[in-house]
N, CA, C and O atoms as a DFTB+ gen file, in Angstrom:
572 C
 N C O
     1  1     -98.565      -3.693      97.632
     2  2     -98.271      -2.226      98.429
     3  2     -99.690      -1.831      97.863
     4  3    -100.085      -1.887      96.698
     5  1    -100.278      -1.462      98.877
     6  2    -101.639      -0.955      98.484
     7  2    -101.908       0.579      99.156
     8  3    -101.546       0.952     100.271
     9  1    -102.787       1.489      97.956
    10  2    -102.374       2.827      98.953
    11  2    -104.590       3.161      98.733
    12  3    -105.618       3.167      98.056
    13  1    -103.835       3.370     100.056
    14  2    -105.588       3.960     100.365
    15  2    -106.158       5.100      99.489
    16  3    -105.431       6.093      99.453
    17  1    -107.287       5.169      98.784
    18  2    -108.173       6.298      98.646
    19  2    -109.577       6.613      99.224
    20  3    -110.415       5.790      98.858
    21  1    -110.036       7.565     100.009
    22  2    -110.475       7.442     100.281
    23  2    -112.307       8.162     100.193
    24  3    -112.604       9.318     100.494
    25  1    -112.948       7.449      99.870
    26  2    -114.460       7.742      99.344
    27  2    -115.298       8.205     100.196
    28  3    -115.120       8.296     101.411
    29  1    -116.523       8.604      99.400
    30  2    -117.756       9.322     100.136
    31  2    -118.998       8.542      99.518
    32  3    -119.274       8.772      98.340
    33  1    -119.957       7.404     100.422
    34  2    -120.860       7.411      99.945
    35  2    -121.987       8.602      99.724
    36  3    -122.417       9.305     100.639
    37  1    -122.304       8.677      98.622
    38  2    -122.972       9.766      98.612
    39  2    -124.874       9.105      98.411
    40  3    -125.415       9.968      97.720
    41  1    -125.263       8.694      98.536
    42  2    -126.486       7.854      98.795
    43  2    -126.464       6.237      99.025
    44  3    -126.108       5.457      98.142
    45  1    -126.878       5.849     100.284
    46  2    -126.814       4.675     100.754
    47  2    -126.966       3.826     100.462
    48  3    -126.838       2.908     101.272
    49  1    -127.336       3.559      99.136
    50  2    -127.150       2.099      98.383
    51  2    -126.061       2.638      97.004
    52  3    -126.071       2.320      95.815
    53  1    -125.285       3.458      97.689
    54  2    -124.337       3.607      96.609
    55  2    -123.382       2.047      96.603
    56  3    -123.373       1.316      97.594
    57  1    -122.514       1.674      95.155
    58  2    -121.642       0.620      95.439
    59  2    -120.255       1.646      95.181
    60  3    -119.896       2.441      94.312
    61  1    -119.501       0.912      97.000
    62  2    -117.807       0.791      96.629
    63  2    -117.467       0.469      95.367
    64  3    -117.937      -0.618      95.031
    65  1    -116.584       1.214      94.238
    66  2    -115.996       0.540      93.205
    67  2    -114.883      -1.005      93.924
    68  3    -114.122      -1.355      94.826
    69  1    -115.236      -1.217      93.288
    70  2    -114.612      -2.961      93.015
    71  2    -114.391      -3.976      91.968
    72  3    -115.224      -4.310      91.126
    73  1    -112.813      -4.584      92.137
    74  2    -113.370      -5.522      91.257
    75  2    -113.410      -6.374      90.968
    76  3    -113.385      -7.028      92.011
    77  1    -113.504      -7.478      89.634
    78  2    -114.349      -8.780      89.614
    79  2    -113.363      -9.679      90.211
    80  3    -113.503     -10.180      91.327
    81  1    -112.666      -9.812      89.674
    82  2    -111.490     -10.783      89.806
    83  2    -110.215     -10.254      90.848
    84  3    -110.105      -9.033      90.734
    85  1    -109.292     -10.787      91.764
    86  2    -107.536     -10.179      92.140
    87  2    -106.895      -9.094      91.517
    88  3    -106.354      -8.008      91.721
    89  1    -107.201      -9.874      90.702
    90  2    -105.704      -9.339      89.271
    91  2    -106.450      -8.546      88.669
    92  3    -105.822      -7.489      88.598
    93  1    -107.565      -8.421      88.124
    94  2    -108.299      -7.329      87.552
    95  2    -107.354      -5.309      87.418
    96  3    -106.480      -5.011      88.232
    97  1    -107.518      -4.941      87.011
    98  2    -107.175      -3.480      87.118
    99  2    -108.181      -2.487      87.431
   100  3    -108.178      -1.759      88.424
   101  1    -109.100      -2.518      86.440
   102  2    -109.875      -1.841      86.847
   103  2    -110.965      -1.832      88.077
   104  3    -111.192      -2.922      88.602
   105  1    -111.460      -0.998      88.431
   106  2    -112.563      -1.277      89.089
   107  2    -114.272      -0.719      88.869
   108  3    -114.776       0.400      88.775
   109  1    -114.655      -1.696      88.853
   110  2    -116.222      -1.558      88.283
   111  2    -116.567      -0.077      89.132
   112  3    -116.480       0.035      90.355
   113  1    -116.992       1.060      88.147
   114  2    -118.341       2.319      89.229
   115  2    -119.587       0.948      87.736
   116  3    -119.517       0.384      86.644
   117  1    -121.010       1.323      89.597
   118  2    -122.468       0.844      89.284
   119  2    -122.478       2.187      89.201
   120  3    -121.809       3.207      89.363
   121  1    -124.106       1.510      88.700
   122  2    -124.974       3.350      88.734
   123  2    -125.529       3.203      90.162
   124  3    -125.238       2.349      91.001
   125  1    -126.469       4.317      90.255
   126  2    -126.497       4.311      91.768
   127  2    -128.363       3.762      91.286
   128  3    -128.931       2.790      91.783
   129  1    -128.880       4.569      90.388
   130  2    -130.354       3.788      90.514
   131  2    -130.740       3.633      89.045
   132  3    -129.859       3.504      88.195
   133  1    -132.362       3.646      88.647
   134  2    -132.273       2.760      87.124
   135  2    -132.653       4.310      86.740
   136  3    -133.127       5.340      87.218
   137  1    -131.911       3.540      85.103
   138  2    -132.694       4.723      84.508
   139  2    -132.575       4.405      83.143
   140  3    -131.793       3.497      82.860
   141  1    -133.462       5.212      81.845
   142  2    -133.673       4.462      80.610
   143  2    -132.357       5.739      79.680
   144  3    -132.197       6.954      79.800
   145  1    -131.630       4.642      78.770
   146  2    -130.205       5.395      78.368
   147  2    -131.251       5.263      76.922
   148  3    -131.525       4.192      76.381
   149  1    -131.846       6.925      76.375
   150  2    -132.656       6.761      75.297
   151  2    -131.127       6.574      73.602
   152  3    -129.966       6.974      73.514
   153  1    -131.685       6.096      73.010
   154  2    -131.283       6.016      71.633
   155  2    -130.338       6.975      71.128
   156  3    -130.668       8.116      70.805
   157  1    -128.945       6.439      71.043
   158  2    -128.236       8.153      70.218
   159  2    -128.701       9.272      71.054
   160  3    -129.217      10.277      70.567
   161  1    -128.473       9.052      72.617
   162  2    -128.433       9.967      73.341
   163  2    -127.202      10.046      73.907
   164  3    -126.390       9.156      73.658
   165  1    -126.820      11.237      74.853
   166  2    -125.912      10.718      75.755
   167  2    -126.713      11.306      77.166
   168  3    -127.318      12.378      77.123
   169  1    -126.651      10.573      78.275
   170  2    -126.836      10.430      79.190
   171  2    -126.325      10.572      80.774
   172  3    -126.608       9.449      81.190
   173  1    -125.900      11.093      81.593
   174  2    -125.294      11.034      82.625
   175  2    -126.240      10.657      83.821
   176  3    -127.342      10.981      84.263
   177  1    -124.966       9.592      84.170
   178  2    -125.294       8.154      85.310
   179  2    -124.557       8.483      86.574
   180  3    -123.357       8.643      86.800
   181  1    -125.774       8.543      87.435
   182  2    -124.482       8.909      88.771
   183  2    -124.542       7.677      89.587
   184  3    -125.607       7.119      89.853
   185  1    -123.324       7.240      90.001
   186  2    -122.305       6.177      90.950
   187  2    -122.699       6.718      92.660
   188  3    -122.373       5.976      93.587
   189  1    -123.389       8.005      92.935
   190  2    -123.305       7.550      94.178
   191  2    -122.111       7.352      95.065
   192  3    -122.054       6.648      96.073
   193  1    -121.055       8.171      94.464
   194  2    -119.859       8.121      95.052
   195  2    -118.967       9.029      94.702
   196  3    -118.712       9.034      93.498
   197  1    -118.281       9.974      95.505
   198  2    -117.522      10.462      95.263
   199  2    -115.963       9.853      96.369
   200  3    -115.904       9.278      97.456
   201  1    -114.781      10.410      95.276
   202  2    -113.735       9.820      95.757
   203  2    -112.260      11.170      96.447
   204  3    -112.482      12.333      96.108
   205  1    -111.252      10.990      97.107
   206  2    -110.381      11.892      96.592
   207  2    -108.951      11.472      96.803
   208  3    -108.306      11.155      97.802
   209  1    -108.622      11.597      95.273
   210  2    -107.440      11.550      94.654
   211  2    -105.854      12.110      95.487
   212  3    -105.428      13.198      95.098
   213  1    -105.333      11.636      96.190
   214  2    -104.033      12.062      96.472
   215  2    -103.115      12.289      94.799
   216  3    -103.179      11.586      93.791
   217  1    -102.024      13.990      95.158
   218  2    -101.182      14.153      94.509
   219  2    -100.556      13.307      93.930
   220  3    -100.373      12.328      94.653
   221  1    -100.038      13.196      92.730
   222  2     -99.820      12.075      91.999
   223  2     -99.942      10.628      91.759
   224  3     -99.342       9.602      91.437
   225  1    -101.540      11.361      92.250
   226  2    -102.770       9.946      91.232
   227  2    -103.715      10.357      90.546
   228  3    -104.360      11.395      90.689
   229  1    -103.861       9.235      89.484
   230  2    -105.229      10.575      88.667
   231  2    -105.694       9.261      88.293
   232  3    -104.920       8.315      88.436
   233  1    -106.922       9.063      87.807
   234  2    -108.404       8.329      87.857
   235  2    -108.048       8.213      86.438
   236  3    -107.182       8.864      85.854
   237  1    -108.944       7.160      85.873
   238  2    -109.558       7.164      84.226
   239  2    -110.560       6.379      84.500
   240  3    -110.403       5.305      85.081
   241  1    -111.628       6.799      84.137
   242  2    -112.515       6.522      83.594
   243  2    -113.337       5.306      82.437
   244  3    -114.373       5.920      82.181
   245  1    -113.398       4.275      81.825
   246  2    -113.058       3.471      80.349
   247  2    -114.683       3.158      80.555
   248  3    -115.362       3.142      81.582
   249  1    -114.912       2.998      79.631
   250  2    -115.881       1.816      79.564
   251  2    -116.229       0.221      79.055
   252  3    -115.817      -0.307      78.022
   253  1    -116.895      -0.234      79.838
   254  2    -117.163      -1.991      80.111
   255  2    -117.536      -2.444      78.412
   256  3    -118.328      -2.226      77.495
   257  1    -116.063      -3.399      78.872
   258  2    -116.294      -3.689      77.524
   259  2    -117.675      -4.952      76.900
   260  3    -117.999      -5.080      75.719
   261  1    -118.136      -5.557      77.819
   262  2    -119.629      -6.108      77.554
   263  2    -120.603      -5.041      77.415
   264  3    -121.652      -5.679      77.322
   265  1    -120.902      -3.825      77.344
   266  2    -122.094      -3.255      77.459
   267  2    -121.614      -2.728      76.268
   268  3    -122.548      -3.052      75.534
   269  1    -120.391      -1.827      75.153
   270  2    -120.128      -1.770      74.438
   271  2    -120.482      -3.002      73.406
   272  3    -121.024      -2.886      72.307
   273  1    -120.048      -4.182      74.028
   274  2    -120.358      -5.347      72.594
   275  2    -121.210      -5.737      72.316
   276  3    -121.630      -5.713      71.159
   277  1    -121.798      -6.257      73.309
   278  2    -123.453      -6.111      73.373
   279  2    -124.854      -5.236      73.097
   280  3    -125.873      -5.592      72.507
   281  1    -124.452      -3.641      73.901
   282  2    -125.801      -3.471      74.025
   283  2    -125.382      -1.551      73.289
   284  3    -126.118      -0.566      73.328
   285  1    -124.102      -1.663      72.761
   286  2    -123.468      -0.453      71.935
   287  2    -123.508       0.775      73.348
   288  3    -124.078       1.865      73.380
   289  1    -123.091       0.433      73.883
   290  2    -122.885       1.560      74.871
   291  2    -121.580       1.838      75.725
   292  3    -120.868       1.154      76.460
   293  1    -121.592       3.644      75.135
   294  2    -120.421       2.779      76.079
   295  2    -119.773       4.629      75.779
   296  3    -120.124       5.251      74.776
   297  1    -118.879       5.202      76.786
   298  2    -118.614       6.824      77.623
   299  2    -118.374       7.919      76.086
   300  3    -117.470       7.842      75.255
   301  1    -119.669       8.990      76.143
   302  2    -118.807       9.873      75.248
   303  2    -117.481      10.250      74.842
   304  3    -116.957      10.204      73.729
   305  1    -116.870      10.775      76.364
   306  2    -114.999      10.958      76.629
   307  2    -114.366       9.599      77.339
   308  3    -114.647       8.935      78.336
   309  1    -113.995       9.577      76.954
   310  2    -113.070       7.854      77.106
   311  2    -111.944       7.867      76.450
   312  3    -111.776       7.571      75.267
   313  1    -110.719       8.410      77.663
   314  2    -111.254       7.802      78.612
   315  2    -111.675       9.461      79.653
   316  3    -111.118      10.520      79.366
   317  1    -112.287       9.399      80.335
   318  2    -112.287      10.700      81.446
   319  2    -111.800      10.477      82.680
   320  3    -112.232       9.645      83.477
   321  1    -110.330      11.690      82.940
   322  2    -110.068      12.091      83.370
   323  2    -110.541      12.530      85.468
   324  3    -111.025      13.621      85.769
   325  1    -110.371      11.898      86.079
   326  2    -110.818      12.763      87.024
   327  2    -108.981      12.840      87.818
   328  3    -108.303      11.835      88.031
   329  1    -108.642      13.945      88.050
   330  2    -107.771      15.202      88.457
   331  2    -107.582      14.520      89.835
   332  3    -108.419      13.618      89.829
   333  1    -106.853      14.481      91.122
   334  2    -106.297      14.602      92.697
   335  2    -107.065      16.414      92.643
   336  3    -106.727      17.186      91.745
   337  1    -107.929      16.767      93.573
   338  2    -108.470      17.859      94.003
   339  2    -109.835      17.481      93.921
   340  3    -110.512      17.723      94.921
   341  1    -110.398      16.934      92.938
   342  2    -111.917      16.697      92.775
   343  2    -112.374      15.806      93.345
   344  3    -111.904      14.669      93.386
   345  1    -113.426      16.219      93.903
   346  2    -113.512      15.762      94.797
   347  2    -115.054      15.059      94.365
   348  3    -115.203      13.959      94.898
   349  1    -115.947      15.397      93.701
   350  2    -117.994      15.896      93.494
   351  2    -117.730      14.493      92.646
   352  3    -116.943      13.778      92.026
   353  1    -119.153      14.735      93.186
   354  2    -119.601      13.042      92.623
   355  2    -119.120      12.218      91.129
   356  3    -118.654      12.823      90.164
   357  1    -119.297      11.033      91.169
   358  2    -118.256      10.295      89.540
   359  2    -119.188       9.856      89.327
   360  3    -119.796       9.043      90.024
   361  1    -119.763      10.696      87.434
   362  2    -121.020      10.985      86.805
   363  2    -120.513      10.070      85.711
   364  3    -119.305       9.897      85.550
   365  1    -121.579       9.387      84.835
   366  2    -120.956       8.556      83.317
   367  2    -121.717       8.868      83.111
   368  3    -122.835       8.743      83.611
   369  1    -120.995       9.868      81.523
   370  2    -121.656      10.750      80.438
   371  2    -121.203       8.221      79.315
   372  3    -120.315       7.392      79.115
   373  1    -122.889       8.532      79.081
   374  2    -122.798       7.135      78.636
   375  2    -123.546       7.397      77.640
   376  3    -124.614       7.910      77.974
   377  1    -123.306       7.145      75.815
   378  2    -123.388       7.041      74.700
   379  2    -124.435       5.662      74.497
   380  3    -124.088       4.484      74.592
   381  1    -126.115       6.301      74.123
   382  2    -125.912       4.791      73.532
   383  2    -126.394       5.076      72.381
   384  3    -127.244       5.883      72.006
   385  1    -125.438       3.947      71.613
   386  2    -124.746       4.241      70.462
   387  2    -126.220       2.957      69.049
   388  3    -126.477       2.843      67.851
   389  1    -126.637       2.394      70.343
   390  2    -127.922       1.260      69.841
   391  2    -128.859       2.317      68.925
   392  3    -128.792       3.514      68.646
   393  1    -130.296       0.564      68.433
   394  2    -131.402       1.734      67.972
   395  2    -132.732       1.466      68.858
   396  3    -133.912       1.312      68.545
   397  1    -132.120       1.475      69.961
   398  2    -132.826       0.465      71.432
   399  2    -132.505       1.489      72.233
   400  3    -131.341       1.890      72.223
   401  1    -133.572       2.160      73.158
   402  2    -133.565       2.506      73.880
   403  2    -132.743       1.668      75.287
   404  3    -133.554       0.851      75.723
   405  1    -131.927       1.639      75.795
   406  2    -131.389       0.480      76.640
   407  2    -132.174       1.097      78.517
   408  3    -132.493       2.256      78.782
   409  1    -132.267       0.011      79.372
   410  2    -132.640      -0.050      80.825
   411  2    -131.422      -0.071      81.841
   412  3    -130.873      -1.172      81.874
   413  1    -131.000       0.662      82.482
   414  2    -129.250       1.192      82.974
   415  2    -130.438       0.343      84.645
   416  3    -131.421       0.853      85.184
   417  1    -129.823      -0.869      84.931
   418  2    -130.077      -1.441      86.468
   419  2    -130.074      -0.599      87.463
   420  3    -129.772       0.465      86.923
   421  1    -130.217      -0.408      88.550
   422  2    -129.302       0.081      89.946
   423  2    -128.701      -1.068      90.127
   424  3    -129.089      -2.233      90.041
   425  1    -127.317      -0.394      90.488
   426  2    -126.383      -0.998      91.295
   427  2    -125.285      -1.905      89.583
   428  3    -124.229      -2.504      89.785
   429  1    -125.903      -1.752      88.136
   430  2    -125.537      -2.247      87.545
   431  2    -124.551      -1.587      86.864
   432  3    -124.950      -0.497      86.453
   433  1    -123.226      -1.876      86.543
   434  2    -121.514      -2.138      85.993
   435  2    -121.830      -1.396      84.905
   436  3    -122.308      -1.943      83.911
   437  1    -121.570       0.142      84.962
   438  2    -121.803       0.730      83.405
   439  2    -120.365       1.457      83.093
   440  3    -120.412       2.297      82.195
   441  1    -118.683       1.172      83.924
   442  2    -117.868       2.002      83.639
   443  2    -116.638       1.162      84.756
   444  3    -116.796       0.541      85.807
   445  1    -115.876       1.371      84.251
   446  2    -114.307       1.133      85.024
   447  2    -113.489       1.671      85.507
   448  3    -112.733       2.233      84.715
   449  1    -113.290       1.762      86.406
   450  2    -112.082       3.264      87.068
   451  2    -110.314       2.643      86.754
   452  3    -110.193       1.419      86.710
   453  1    -109.550       3.160      86.633
   454  2    -107.969       2.769      86.584
   455  2    -107.396       3.963      87.275
   456  3    -107.868       5.099      87.249
   457  1    -106.322       3.567      87.896
   458  2    -105.799       4.577      89.421
   459  2    -104.397       4.205      88.835
   460  3    -103.844       3.108      88.765
   461  1    -103.844       5.877      88.295
   462  2    -102.050       5.328      87.803
   463  2    -101.538       6.504      88.720
   464  3    -102.121       7.453      89.245
   465  1    -100.042       6.021      88.713
   466  2     -99.656       7.268      89.469
   467  2     -99.031       8.379      88.248
   468  3     -99.339       8.684      87.096
   469  1     -98.078       8.733      89.148
   470  2     -98.492       9.866      87.466
   471  2     -96.839      10.574      88.356
   472  3     -96.513       9.997      89.393
   473  1     -95.866      11.877      87.816
   474  2     -95.251      12.489      88.180
   475  2     -94.843      13.893      87.335
   476  3     -94.518      14.221      86.194
   477  1     -95.060      14.455      88.564
   478  2     -94.661      15.910      87.667
   479  2     -92.919      15.959      86.225
   480  3     -91.775      15.512      86.305
   481  1     -93.740      16.807      85.041
   482  2     -92.994      16.763      84.873
   483  2     -92.468      18.390      84.235
   484  3     -93.055      19.445      84.477
   485  1     -91.488      18.269      83.563
   486  2     -91.157      19.912      82.415
   487  2     -90.812      20.079      81.610
   488  3     -89.590      20.105      81.463
   489  1     -91.876      20.351      80.329
   490  2     -91.319      20.130      78.610
   491  2     -90.142      21.228      78.858
   492  3     -90.031      22.261      79.517
   493  1     -89.330      20.469      77.993
   494  2     -87.856      20.986      77.537
   495  2     -87.624      21.817      76.314
   496  3     -87.032      21.217      75.417
   497  1     -87.919      22.924      76.096
   498  2     -88.113      23.147      74.238
   499  2     -87.010      23.302      73.437
   500  3     -86.366      24.323      73.196
   501  1     -86.794      21.645      72.871
   502  2     -85.302      21.886      71.635
   503  2     -85.191      22.289      71.109
   504  3     -85.797      23.350      71.259
   505  1     -84.179      22.202      69.453
   506  2     -84.439      22.823      68.742
   507  2     -84.517      21.493      67.664
   508  3     -84.399      21.677      66.452
   509  1     -84.708      20.277      68.189
   510  2     -84.439      18.524      67.239
   511  2     -84.802      17.398      68.649
   512  3     -84.512      17.099      69.808
   513  1     -85.403      17.190      67.822
   514  2     -85.914      15.741      68.705
   515  2     -84.910      14.347      68.031
   516  3     -84.240      14.272      67.000
   517  1     -85.190      13.302      69.195
   518  2     -84.672      12.426      68.821
   519  2     -85.042      11.317      67.662
   520  3     -86.053      10.640      67.475
   521  1     -84.260      11.383      67.228
   522  2     -84.542      10.075      65.452
   523  2     -85.113       8.978      65.763
   524  3     -84.417       8.268      66.488
   525  1     -86.145       8.554      65.483
   526  2     -86.450       7.543      65.646
   527  2     -87.412       7.110      64.687
   528  3     -88.012       7.927      63.988
   529  1     -87.743       4.921      64.542
   530  2     -87.620       4.341      62.800
   531  2     -89.034       5.658      62.620
   532  3     -88.741       6.570      61.846
   533  1     -90.741       5.766      63.417
   534  2     -91.519       5.882      63.526
   535  2     -91.306       7.399      63.048
   536  3     -91.614       7.705      61.896
   537  1     -90.984       7.976      63.588
   538  2     -90.471      10.116      63.115
   539  2     -91.511      10.651      62.842
   540  3     -91.980      11.025      63.917
   541  1     -92.086      10.886      62.142
   542  2     -92.939      12.140      61.838
   543  2     -94.081      11.388      60.301
   544  3     -94.400      11.952      59.254
   545  1     -94.495       9.664      60.899
   546  2     -94.640       9.008      59.526
   547  2     -96.213       9.965      59.844
   548  3     -96.501      10.873      59.065
   549  1     -96.868       9.733      60.695
   550  2     -98.671       9.891      61.388
   551  2     -98.912       9.237      61.505
   552  3     -98.288       8.191      61.690
   553  1     -99.986       9.442      61.470
   554  2    -101.678       8.449      62.184
   555  2    -101.425       7.281      61.357
   556  3    -101.152       7.409      60.163
   557  1    -101.510       6.000      62.005
   558  2    -101.329       4.656      61.259
   559  2     -99.968       4.395      60.357
   560  3     -99.874       3.719      59.333
   561  1     -98.774       5.263      61.169
   562  2     -97.673       4.631      60.469
   563  2     -96.918       2.998      60.786
   564  3     -95.922       2.572      60.200
   565  1     -97.496       2.464      61.580
   566  2     -96.998       1.069      62.138
   567  2     -97.578       0.386      61.460
   568  3     -97.015      -0.709      61.491
   569  1     -98.734       0.353      60.584
   570  2     -99.627      -0.543      59.760
   571  2    -100.502      -0.903      59.477
   572  3    -100.560      -1.770      58.605
């Protein structure tokens, strides 16, 4: 079952997010233009697209593993959350952890968009939480 997400192309050369393989979960987001990512700096990269997510649907922007492993380029805030109601341009804050500047080419795939269905919840204050194997052992407690 598929769900329609409204998308607006803010630039005539913008690329609609797309999967590379039918079974992929992530939709690639592409740069709208060419630009330089200076080493050790954060650069906000335009995609030229805006989307409208329905109530109960969240968008998460994740880094691309190829950019990270080959060029040390990743998102400064990952995952980036897109809430329903935000309809501005999807801009990707990339950081270049490398020693050299990196040229992002026009239409280069720079991040992935994951769409998740969410539910409204209510927090219930209790005196005690259910006991678990991990309990309060802290970060790294599973090995």
